[in-house]
C-alpha positions as CSV (number, residue, x, y, z in Angstrom):
1,M,297.1,-166.8,81.8
2,A,300.1,-165.7,83.5
3,S,302.6,-168.5,84.6
4,I,303.9,-167.8,88.5
5,K,307.4,-167.8,87.0
6,D,306.7,-164.8,85.1
7,K,305.0,-163.0,87.8
8,A,308.2,-163.3,90.4
9,E,310.3,-162.0,87.5
10,Y,308.2,-158.5,86.6
11,L,307.9,-157.5,90.2
12,V,310.8,-158.1,90.6
13,M,312.3,-155.8,88.1
14,F,309.1,-153.6,88.8
15,V,310.9,-153.7,92.6
16,N,314.8,-152.9,90.8
17,E,313.1,-149.8,88.9
18,F,310.9,-148.0,91.5
19,A,314.0,-148.2,93.6
20,K,316.0,-146.9,91.1
21,H,313.5,-144.2,90.5
22,H,313.1,-143.2,94.0
23,Q,316.4,-143.1,95.5
24,L,316.2,-146.5,97.7
25,S,317.7,-150.1,98.0
26,E,316.0,-152.5,96.4
27,T,314.5,-153.7,99.8
28,Q,313.2,-150.4,101.0
29,A,311.4,-149.9,97.9
30,Y,309.7,-153.9,97.9
31,R,308.9,-152.7,102.0
32,Y,307.3,-150.0,100.8
33,L,305.3,-151.5,98.2
34,R,304.6,-154.0,100.5
35,R,303.3,-152.0,103.1
36,F,301.3,-149.3,100.8
37,K,299.6,-152.1,99.1
38,A,302.0,-151.6,95.5
39,I,302.6,-155.4,95.2
40,D,299.2,-157.1,95.8
41,F,297.6,-154.8,93.3
42,L,300.6,-155.6,90.9
43,D,300.1,-159.1,91.4
44,Q,296.1,-158.7,91.3
45,Q,296.6,-157.1,87.6
46,Y,299.8,-158.5,86.2
47,N,298.2,-158.9,82.5
48,V,297.3,-155.4,82.3
49,A,300.4,-153.8,84.2
50,H,303.3,-155.8,82.2
51,T,301.8,-154.2,79.3
52,Q,302.7,-150.6,80.1
53,S,305.9,-148.9,80.6
54,F,308.0,-149.4,83.8
55,D,308.2,-145.3,83.9
56,D,304.7,-145.2,83.5
57,M,304.0,-148.1,86.6
58,V,306.4,-146.2,88.6
59,V,304.7,-143.1,88.7
60,A,301.1,-144.9,88.6
61,M,301.9,-147.2,91.4
62,S,303.7,-143.9,93.3
63,T,300.1,-142.2,93.3
64,Y,298.5,-145.5,94.2
65,C,300.3,-145.8,97.2
66,Q,299.7,-142.0,98.1
67,R,296.0,-143.2,98.3
68,F,297.2,-145.3,100.9
69,G,299.6,-143.2,102.9
70,G,302.6,-143.3,100.9
71,S,305.3,-140.3,101.0
72,L,306.9,-140.9,97.7
73,A,306.0,-138.5,95.0
């Protein structure tokens, strides 16, 4: 079972990578990911998500957010 610290560190790194990929500030990226449910998804699916590359997860979460109305591709 993952510790809260491990999940928090992963989410911070993921938000940073997502922000870089989409040329957003970290705050903008976090708000986008929160609004379109990706933060909740990553929290729930951490055990699988953290085994994937950040590049793959950024693409996957961009697609996931689109399902909930997000417009970043």
